[in-house]
C-alpha positions, 0 to 999 in steps of 0.5 A: 766752539774751538776744535777739541782732541784727546789722546793726541798721538797713536804712534805718531800717525794718528789722532786717537780722538777730537771733536770738531766744530763746524762753519757757521753755515752748517752750524744747525742741521735737521735730526734727519739729516744727522741721522743719515749721516750717523752709522746705523742710519743710512750706512752707505751714505755714512761709508761715503762721507767716511771714505771723502772725509779720510782723503781730505784729512790726508791731504799730502800723501803720495797715495795712488792705490785708494786701498792703501789709504783706507788700509793705513787707516782703517780704525779711523770714523767719524760720527755727527752728534747733535748737541744742544750747543749745536752740531760737532763732527767726532773723529776716531783714528784720523790722520795726524797731520791734519792737526797741529798742537791738538788743533785741526789745521783750518784749510783741512776743516773747511775741506772737511766741512765742504764735503759734508755740505755736499753729500747732505745737499747731493743726497738730499736735494738730488738722489731723492728728486726734492727739487731737479729732474735728472732724466733730461739735459736741462735737468742736469745742467740746472742740478749742476748749476745748483750744487756750485751755487750752493758751494758759493763759487759762482761769482756774478761779476768775475774780477777778470775770469777763471782759468780751469787747469787740468793735468797730472797729479804725478807729473815730474818735477820739472813738469810741476815747476811750469805748472807753477809758472803758469800759474804766477803768470796768470795770477799777475793778469788777476786771473783766478784758477780752478783745478781738480784739486789734487796735487801735482799739475792741479796744485802747481797753478794755484800756488804760482797764482797765490804769489802773483795774487799777493804781489798785485795785492789781490786778496780775494784770489780764487782756487776753486777745486772740483772733485768726486767721490770716486777719485777724492782718495787718489787725489785729495784736495791740496791746501790751496784750495779755498773753495772745494766742491764736490759733484756726484759723479766725473761727468757733472765734475766735467761739466762744472768745469766747462760751465765755470771756464772762461778758458782752460790750460791743460799741462801733460798728464796721463789718461785721466787728462786724456780724459778731459781733453776729449770731453771737451774737444768732443763738446766743441765738436759739437755743430751747436758749439761751433761759435762758442769761444773757449780758449784752449791751450796745451802747454808744458816745458820743452821737456814735454814737447814730445807728450804733446806731439803724440797727443796732437798726432792722436787727435789728428788721426781719429778725430779730424784735423779740424777738431785740433783747430780748436785748441793752441799748443805752447811750449815752454812759454808761460807768459805767452800762455797768460796773455793768450787767456787774458785776451781770449777771455775778454772775447769770451765775456763779450760774446756771453753779454752780447748773448745774454748768458751768465759771465759766470755760468756758461749756459749756451754750451750744448752738452747732449745726453751722451756727456752727462750720463754716468758711465759704470766702468764695467767690462760689459759696458767698455766691450759694447763702445762703438769706436769708429770714424763713421761715427759723428765726431762729437760722438766718437769723441764721447766714446773714447772719453769712456775708454779712458774714464775706464783706465782712470777706474782700473788705475786709481778707483776702488771699484775699478781696481776691484773689478780688473783683479776679478774680471781681468783687464778691461778689453777695448775693441774697435776699428784698427786704425783707432786701436793702433793710435790708442795703443801707441798713446797708451804705451807712451803715457806707460813709458813716460810713468804717466799712469802711476807714481814714477819708479812703481811698475805699472801693470796695465789694467786694459787689453787692446783687442786687435 
């Protein structure tokens, strides 16, 4: 069944009505599943699907405030209909950029049904407790594994390795071009790429890798994008992603990255990137993970050297120099980054083989409950965090990660923005040395326009309490 559309434009910006057929794997759903996603069946679930679907259909729009997107397309709606001929999606007032000549772009369509697939799976298999126990670390890891397996992103025999790339979604042009160069260097070595699926440093490595894979005649390159409902509107999937996964929350998203990765490359970014770095370094600081090989490279063009210097200074001061030993900073050398990853990934795969671990999913990485439990970014929760260097380093890193997660929420997530408008900025308090270092780091992010799209004035959603 092909896509059908009617009344093909409304002010040139929306498709008034379109019918979209599903991918084969979703052609058959139970009546219960269909009813749950229909308006009036399960309203919270329908609203979640609507928001995620709108984000996918709006891919490419430079919108940082999710409410701008919802307001621009406030008349958008999506409904699920079960027919004798099979399932279809009815779209009303969908963004016109998702269509060409009345047909939905194939990549957008794939992403749309990936959203449907994951939301249904998460709702019916996870939240209702049919298969998983989310009260234990092992149960949560099992859930992450099965979501990824259901999305078909686990490859039993990885070709050369999967490199997870993190970085900001609103980096400048020089930094963006550099991410493409690194992606190109990785792709020439046969490596696949996984990112947070959005624009900027999440798109650049994939774009570079696609060209390199084409030159190497690699026709099955993987460009995996992993996101979560709270951030998908601000970081909508870029068009290069050919395997999109929606995780239930940020914590499971971060765990998915680490479990999938054979190596990690971090580009310049803002608070979201800092959150990812602290999550990763906290895991690597855990005593049970001391022997885990995982190449971590922080890299950017020469113009970004100060960014990495300030981040490195913060990590060494707050968490200690021994944690800084778990990463390398490489400036202005894309092929050096790729060479390092290629060599170290061989060691990662050899280590997993030696310890009978799966080459496609890192089961041996210890991730305790503090890294798996979703953190609600509320004023009360942020003020109750303990930020002291007397804590074990992996515990302090976990709490700092939650600080940055809260700032991300206040910057780009609907609930966080609303909380700040209602109660003022999030108040962050802790040990004086940590607060001074944190204030300096955040101030540098603001000065470098790493909180919002360049050109927009940034109003901090946080306040450092000294």
